[in-house]
C-alpha positions as a printed NumPy array, in Angstrom:
array([[ -8.825,  28.22 ,  40.321],
       [-10.613,  25.859,  37.918],
       [-14.08 ,  26.915,  36.85 ],
       [-16.806,  24.3  ,  37.247],
       [-18.382,  23.138,  33.99 ],
       [-16.541,  25.631,  31.87 ],
       [-17.158,  25.295,  28.12 ],
       [-14.162,  24.886,  25.869],
       [-15.879,  22.975,  23.072],
       [-18.995,  25.009,  22.543],
       [-20.846,  24.09 ,  19.369],
       [-21.277,  20.823,  17.529],
       [-23.42 ,  20.931,  14.396],
       [-23.608,  17.679,  12.438],
       [-24.726,  17.872,   8.833],
       [-26.591,  14.61 ,   8.562],
       [-26.416,  14.417,   4.812],
       [-25.735,  10.786,   4.072],
       [-25.396,   9.541,   0.52 ],
       [-25.839,   5.787,   0.574],
       [-25.543,   3.233,  -2.193],
       [-26.349,  -0.434,  -1.651],
       [-25.286,  -2.934,  -4.294],
       [-26.736,  -6.425,  -4.05 ],
       [-25.261,  -8.547,  -6.848],
       [-27.222, -11.431,  -8.274],
       [-26.172, -14.978,  -7.488],
       [-25.677, -15.659, -11.156],
       [-22.206, -16.959, -11.983],
       [-21.902, -14.409, -14.776],
       [-22.159, -11.589, -12.23 ],
       [-19.19 , -12.731, -10.176],
       [-16.078, -10.583, -10.01 ],
       [-12.727, -11.828,  -8.648],
       [-13.167,  -9.857,  -5.41 ],
       [-16.911, -10.379,  -5.082],
       [-18.749, -13.501,  -3.953],
       [-22.419, -14.287,  -4.6  ],
       [-24.429, -12.724,  -1.826],
       [-22.094,  -9.793,  -1.294],
       [-23.707,  -6.492,  -0.345],
       [-21.799,  -3.234,  -0.766],
       [-22.835,  -0.153,   1.243],
       [-21.152,   3.216,   0.674],
       [-21.735,   6.16 ,   3.02 ],
       [-20.645,   9.793,   2.742],
       [-21.018,  11.722,   6.015],
       [-20.053,  15.426,   6.101],
       [-20.011,  17.267,   9.428],
       [-19.124,  20.65 ,  10.906],
       [-18.194,  21.734,  14.427],
       [-16.716,  24.636,  16.341],
       [-14.083,  24.356,  19.077],
       [-12.486,  27.218,  20.956],
       [ -9.028,  25.734,  20.479],
       [ -9.091,  24.71 ,  16.791],
       [-11.804,  27.002,  15.388],
       [-14.476,  26.098,  12.826],
       [-13.92 ,  22.493,  11.773],
       [-15.157,  20.792,   8.619],
       [-14.952,  17.044,   8.106],
       [-16.065,  14.411,   5.644],
       [-15.939,  10.626,   6.077],
       [-16.41 ,   8.179,   3.222],
       [-16.866,   4.538,   4.226],
       [-17.448,   1.469,   2.077],
       [-18.596,  -1.778,   3.708],
       [-18.752,  -5.13 ,   1.947],
       [-20.989,  -7.652,   3.711],
       [-21.36 , -11.392,   3.24 ],
       [-23.186, -13.951,   5.431],
       [-19.966, -15.927,   5.958],
       [-18.106, -12.989,   7.523],
       [-18.716, -11.207,  10.838],
       [-19.121,  -8.289,  11.221],
       [-18.234,  -7.501,   7.575],
       [-16.095,  -8.847,   4.771],
       [-14.145,  -5.636,   4.178],
       [-14.133,  -1.945,   5.051],
       [-12.462,   1.056,   3.45 ],
       [-12.757,   4.416,   5.199],
       [-11.278,   7.8  ,   4.347],
       [-11.633,  10.768,   6.717],
       [-10.417,  14.317,   6.144],
       [-10.69 ,  17.208,   8.616],
       [ -9.588,  20.837,   8.412],
       [-10.201,  23.904,  10.554],
       [ -9.89 ,  27.669,  10.299],
       [ -6.935,  27.546,  12.734],
       [ -4.826,  25.3  ,  10.485],
       [ -5.762,  21.95 ,  12.004],
       [ -5.428,  19.229,   9.332],
       [ -5.936,  15.469,   9.515],
       [ -6.102,  12.683,   6.944],
       [ -6.864,   9.101,   7.97 ],
       [ -7.227,   6.1  ,   5.654],
       [ -8.324,   2.694,   6.986],
       [ -8.667,  -0.579,   5.121],
       [ -9.78 ,  -3.807,   6.78 ],
       [-10.209,  -7.2  ,   5.121],
       [-10.754, -10.774,   6.219],
       [ -7.931, -12.606,   4.408],
       [ -4.226, -11.724,   4.216],
       [ -1.899, -13.445,   1.747],
       [ -4.425, -16.268,   1.38 ],
       [ -4.567, -16.909,   5.147],
       [ -7.575, -16.422,   7.474],
       [ -6.038, -13.344,   9.103],
       [ -8.214, -10.242,   9.46 ],
       [ -5.963,  -7.242,   8.778],
       [ -6.534,  -3.58 ,   9.475],
       [ -4.205,  -1.057,   7.81 ],
       [ -4.182,   2.549,   9.022],
       [ -2.424,   5.547,   7.5  ],
       [ -2.66 ,   8.871,   9.322],
       [ -1.141,  12.318,   8.987],
       [ -1.961,  15.278,  11.217],
       [ -0.96 ,  18.844,  11.873],
       [ -2.37 ,  20.026,  15.205],
       [ -1.626,  23.659,  16.152],
       [ -3.386,  23.286,  19.535],
       [ -2.464,  19.912,  20.979],
       [ -2.306,  19.921,  24.79 ],
       [  0.301,  19.177,  27.443],
       [ -0.348,  19.533,  31.193],
       [  2.756,  17.89 ,  32.636],
       [  2.92 ,  14.553,  34.466],
       [  1.211,  12.988,  37.437],
       [ -2.284,  12.433,  38.737],
       [ -2.47 ,  15.936,  40.203],
       [ -0.904,  18.011,  37.437],
       [ -1.911,  21.658,  37.688],
       [ -4.707,  23.279,  35.698],
       [ -5.622,  26.956,  35.612],
       [ -8.47 ,  28.306,  33.492],
       [ -6.666,  31.609,  32.867],
       [ -3.593,  29.762,  31.57 ],
       [ -5.909,  27.681,  29.381],
       [ -7.332,  30.888,  27.908],
       [ -3.778,  32.177,  27.36 ],
       [ -2.955,  28.961,  25.414],
       [ -0.227,  28.054,  27.914],
       [ -1.093,  24.353,  27.714],
       [ -1.168,  24.232,  23.914],
       [  1.603,  23.518,  21.44 ],
       [  1.984,  22.911,  17.716],
       [  2.813,  19.389,  16.511],
       [  3.042,  17.378,  13.31 ],
       [  2.678,  13.588,  13.337],
       [  2.584,  10.695,  10.925],
       [  1.759,   7.039,  11.444],
       [  1.31 ,   3.81 ,   9.517],
       [  0.262,   0.573,  11.198],
       [ -0.96 ,  -2.957,  10.634],
       [ -3.111,  -4.884,  13.092],
       [ -3.842,  -8.531,  12.409],
       [ -6.144, -11.032,  14.074],
       [ -6.457, -14.801,  13.647],
       [ -8.807, -17.146,  15.494],
       [ -7.009, -19.824,  17.498],
       [-10.01 , -21.484,  19.123],
       [-13.768, -21.411,  18.552],
       [-16.01 , -23.731,  20.611],
       [-18.621, -25.614,  18.623],
       [-22.052, -23.963,  18.385],
       [-20.744, -20.847,  20.151],
       [-19.985, -17.278,  19.175],
       [-16.979, -17.226,  21.533],
       [-13.473, -16.995,  20.06 ],
       [ -9.908, -16.859,  21.273],
       [ -7.825, -14.812,  18.837],
       [ -4.132, -14.093,  18.446],
       [ -3.372, -10.48 ,  17.498],
       [ -0.323,  -8.923,  15.919],
       [  0.802,  -5.339,  15.509],
       [  3.472,  -3.529,  13.527],
       [  3.729,   0.194,  13.021],
       [  5.805,   3.311,  12.664],
       [  5.087,   6.717,  14.173],
       [  6.837,  10.044,  13.81 ],
       [  6.096,  13.071,  15.976],
       [  7.65 ,  16.532,  15.764],
       [  6.692,  19.337,  18.17 ],
       [  7.126,  22.831,  16.756],
       [  8.782,  25.604,  18.768],
       [  6.111,  28.289,  19.017],
       [  6.514,  30.623,  21.957],
       [  6.048,  30.413,  25.707],
       [  4.131,  27.352,  26.838],
       [  4.385,  24.583,  29.414],
       [  5.878,  21.92 ,  27.174],
       [  8.803,  24.155,  26.132],
       [  9.429,  25.148,  29.743],
       [  9.533,  21.547,  31.01 ],
       [ 11.185,  20.009,  27.891],
       [ 10.028,  16.419,  28.543],
       [ 11.52 ,  13.35 ,  26.85 ],
       [ 10.469,  13.568,  23.204],
       [ 10.505,  17.363,  22.891],
       [ 13.026,  17.067,  20.05 ],
       [ 10.716,  14.711,  18.136],
       [ 11.54 ,  11.359,  16.6  ],
       [ 10.364,   7.874,  15.675],
       [  8.785,   5.095,  17.72 ],
       [  8.658,   1.992,  15.514],
       [  7.163,  -1.049,  17.181],
       [  5.724,  -4.516,  16.928],
       [  3.605,  -6.543,  19.331],
       [  1.428,  -9.538,  20.114],
       [ -1.742, -10.074,  22.091],
       [ -4.728, -12.272,  22.882],
       [ -8.45 , -11.478,  22.673],
       [-11.239, -13.58 ,  24.148],
       [-14.768, -12.501,  23.33 ],
       [-18.309, -13.768,  22.953],
       [-20.191, -10.537,  22.284],
       [-23.295, -10.793,  20.12 ],
       [-22.166,  -7.756,  18.104],
       [-18.849,  -5.985,  17.678],
       [-20.469,  -2.653,  16.763],
       [-23.284,  -2.498,  19.345],
       [-23.14 ,  -5.426,  21.769],
       [-26.147,  -6.17 ,  23.969],
       [-24.683,  -9.152,  25.845],
       [-21.399, -10.988,  26.242],
       [-17.898,  -9.984,  27.24 ],
       [-14.458,  -9.266,  25.868],
       [-10.954,  -9.479,  27.334],
       [ -7.743,  -8.266,  25.655],
       [ -4.119,  -8.421,  26.769],
       [ -1.344,  -7.08 ,  24.548],
       [  2.265,  -5.986,  24.583],
       [  4.209,  -3.735,  22.205],
       [  7.928,  -3.138,  21.923],
       [  9.863,  -0.339,  20.205],
       [ 13.44 ,  -1.711,  20.12 ],
       [ 16.586,   0.087,  18.914],
       [ 17.07 ,  -2.318,  15.997],
       [ 13.832,  -0.977,  14.474],
       [ 15.477,   2.478,  14.468],
       [ 13.28 ,   3.753,  17.281],
       [ 14.616,   6.935,  18.807],
       [ 12.999,   5.994,  22.13 ],
       [ 13.381,   2.296,  23.057],
       [ 10.354,   1.401,  25.165],
       [  7.657,  -1.197,  25.821],
       [  3.937,  -0.946,  26.553],
       [  1.582,  -3.489,  28.186],
       [ -2.202,  -2.998,  27.945],
       [ -5.249,  -4.842,  29.329],
       [ -8.955,  -4.246,  28.606],
       [-12.02 ,  -6.035,  30.093],
       [-15.591,  -5.357,  28.886],
       [-18.98 ,  -6.733,  29.928],
       [-22.364,  -6.175,  28.259],
       [-25.742,  -7.05 ,  29.819],
       [-29.313,  -6.484,  28.66 ],
       [-31.449,  -5.337,  31.592],
       [-34.801,  -7.221,  31.617],
       [-37.064,  -4.205,  32.002],
       [-40.739,  -4.804,  31.081],
       [-40.788,  -2.922,  27.78 ],
       [-39.595,  -3.61 ,  24.266],
       [-36.621,  -1.195,  24.226],
       [-34.578,  -2.885,  26.915],
       [-31.547,  -0.879,  28.051],
       [-28.017,  -2.261,  27.832],
       [-25.473,  -1.898,  30.611],
       [-21.935,  -1.696,  29.195],
       [-18.959,  -1.796,  31.601],
       [-15.232,  -1.556,  30.996],
       [-12.006,  -1.579,  33.033],
       [ -8.714,  -0.897,  31.238],
       [ -5.145,  -0.033,  32.045],
       [ -1.67 ,   0.353,  30.576],
       [  1.924,   0.427,  31.779],
       [  4.962,   1.745,  29.89 ],
       [  8.646,   1.38 ,  30.683],
       [ 11.925,   2.302,  29.043],
       [ 12.771,   5.645,  27.453],
       [  9.203,   6.896,  27.018],
       [  8.521,  10.024,  24.934],
       [  5.735,  12.125,  26.369],
       [  3.395,  11.319,  23.466],
       [  3.576,   7.56 ,  24.161],
       [  2.986,   7.762,  27.912],
       [ -0.262,   6.259,  29.243],
       [ -2.782,   9.063,  29.603],
       [ -6.362,   9.932,  30.564],
       [ -8.592,  12.602,  29.116],
       [-10.442,  12.21 ,  25.808],
       [-13.427,  10.431,  24.292],
       [-11.728,   7.031,  24.722],
       [-10.844,   7.351,  28.441],
       [-12.297,  10.184,  30.582],
       [-14.91 ,  12.213,  28.74 ],
       [-15.12 ,  15.736,  30.146],
       [-11.392,  16.421,  30.437],
       [ -9.237,  17.794,  27.602],
       [ -7.108,  15.327,  25.703],
       [ -3.906,  14.207,  27.502],
       [ -5.056,  15.899,  30.704],
       [ -3.209,  13.348,  32.905],
       [ -0.038,  11.455,  31.897],
       [  2.057,   8.946,  33.803],
       [  4.011,   5.707,  33.63 ],
       [  0.726,   3.803,  34.066],
       [ -2.988,   4.524,  33.773],
       [ -6.067,   2.743,  35.141],
       [ -9.643,   3.727,  34.288],
       [-13.214,   2.449,  34.057],
       [-16.309,   3.344,  32.028],
       [-19.964,   2.554,  32.765],
       [-22.574,   3.288,  30.108],
       [-26.338,   2.714,  29.968],
       [-27.609,   2.561,  26.373],
       [-30.963,   2.085,  24.704],
       [-32.395,   2.409,  21.199],
       [-35.583,   4.512,  21.057],
       [-36.612,   4.447,  17.376],
       [-35.904,   2.066,  14.535],
       [-36.671,   2.12 ,  10.799],
       [-35.662,  -1.326,   9.479],
       [-36.196,  -0.467,   5.797],
       [-33.367,   2.101,   5.909],
       [-31.428,   0.296,   8.674],
       [-31.738,   3.476,  10.739],
       [-31.826,   3.534,  14.551],
       [-31.799,   6.348,  17.086],
       [-30.812,   5.922,  20.71 ],
       [-29.596,   7.651,  23.856],
       [-27.023,   6.797,  26.532],
       [-25.732,   8.014,  29.887],
       [-22.249,   7.359,  31.238],
       [-19.862,   7.64 ,  34.165],
       [-16.059,   7.517,  33.711],
       [-13.293,   7.387,  36.284],
       [ -9.558,   6.827,  36.433],
       [ -6.099,   7.939,  37.503],
       [ -2.474,   7.778,  36.372],
       [  0.616,   6.658,  38.306],
       [  4.236,   7.792,  38.519],
       [  7.225,   6.642,  40.571],
       [  5.963,   8.727,  43.48 ],
       [  2.765,   6.678,  43.878],
       [  2.463,   3.594,  46.052],
       [  0.442,   0.404,  45.725],
       [ -2.234,   1.614,  48.157],
       [ -2.925,   4.536,  45.79 ],
       [ -4.633,   2.138,  43.364],
       [ -7.94 ,   2.79 ,  45.15 ],
       [ -7.416,   6.524,  45.784],
       [ -7.648,   9.881,  44.035],
       [ -9.755,   8.902,  41.039],
       [-10.887,  11.597,  38.647],
       [-14.558,  11.135,  37.782],
       [-16.774,  12.465,  35.031],
       [-20.348,  11.928,  33.907],
       [-22.523,  12.78 ,  30.939],
       [-24.747,  11.481,  28.177],
       [-25.379,  11.552,  24.473],
       [-27.197,  10.213,  21.446],
       [-26.331,   7.567,  18.854],
       [-27.592,   6.893,  15.336],
       [-27.067,   3.848,  13.129],
       [-26.96 ,   5.187,   9.574],
       [-27.975,   2.756,   6.823],
       [-25.629,   0.11 ,   8.181],
       [-25.511,  -1.682,  11.562],
       [-21.766,  -1.004,  11.737],
       [-21.878,   2.749,  10.99 ],
       [-22.922,   4.377,  14.27 ],
       [-22.634,   8.14 ,  14.661],
       [-22.24 ,   9.147,  18.306],
       [-22.497,  12.499,  20.136],
       [-21.418,  12.851,  23.791],
       [-21.338,  15.631,  26.372],
       [-18.891,  15.001,  29.225],
       [-18.795,  16.959,  32.514],
       [-15.673,  17.178,  34.69 ],
       [-14.683,  19.454,  37.572],
       [-12.738,  21.645,  35.116],
       [-14.893,  22.001,  32.008],
       [-17.498,  20.529,  29.66 ],
       [-16.406,  18.734,  26.518],
       [-18.558,  17.757,  23.529],
       [-17.609,  14.903,  21.23 ],
       [-18.651,  13.519,  17.874],
       [-17.288,  10.286,  16.459],
       [-18.149,   6.985,  14.808],
       [-18.951,   3.943,  16.905],
       [-19.615,   3.48 ,  20.59 ],
       [-16.754,   4.252,  22.962],
       [-16.417,   0.491,  23.621]])
């Protein structure tokens, strides 16, 4: 039987040692560099952190981010971020991100991501909205497996329409990427017993298009406005994908400032999102629920299916602010819910059998309005999960 509020991620200890350098070049023409415009501001942050998890052991991480700001660009002109993580149980991850506002001389904002990971305790619980969970099997590592993965992707965005005197935009998005995943045979566990599609590993190389409408007042920490995204991705055989498939995703977000009679007015953030996959779908590309981006409080990939539908409601407020250092401290509370679907489910099940979690956390803006460090504690009917990451969930 599952144990209520059982800890599996027990200690999170951030080392808030932030080394920050701000470079504000003069407007003088002699100070201009080819990649730098007058008025540019460069902010570099180094954030080390440490944590302990029962599945991956003592984890050390360091993130180096470099923002370049200019008044003509929102939210920033460019970003370069490098993150490295390693644990005492052989977990390794390297992620490099570079985002810039112009691509090949065109007004296309591009985001390039390179990632490599070795995860000795990734999780697999089977398929369906009611897949089994047993705390004793969790302790025996029955749901865990060893995997190596690699990915490289490009995401582009170009504005198609911007009403006059408005912050609203309608953008066209593009995606291209390659991903390789290779599970490692390592003893008796659920994934080796069930041998789902993808157990032999392989490539899913894809491209896609989408549309985004938004009029949020901030992309990093919105206090009002909304955002809607619809996208589709395709991994066809002619791109040498081992698993030809397609994925359709939709995401709606709404942000409202509650007019309470004090200066620190809370913000109500709401989101509904879903995805549907079809074709020859490897288990790692199936829509899922259970992590800090979907249902906080459940382990990652807790529920998998052909489709997923979920919602998030979050109440946020900033408590303290130090403008000289661009530092802010805030708190938030949240409620998440969702379910997955397989061929066995019917249309009327859309409003039934939702898994629900709740929790709260703290957030800190560190020397830059776009660098937000977030800590969450999520409670489900199976366990408690603690999270640490950059940026709000949505």
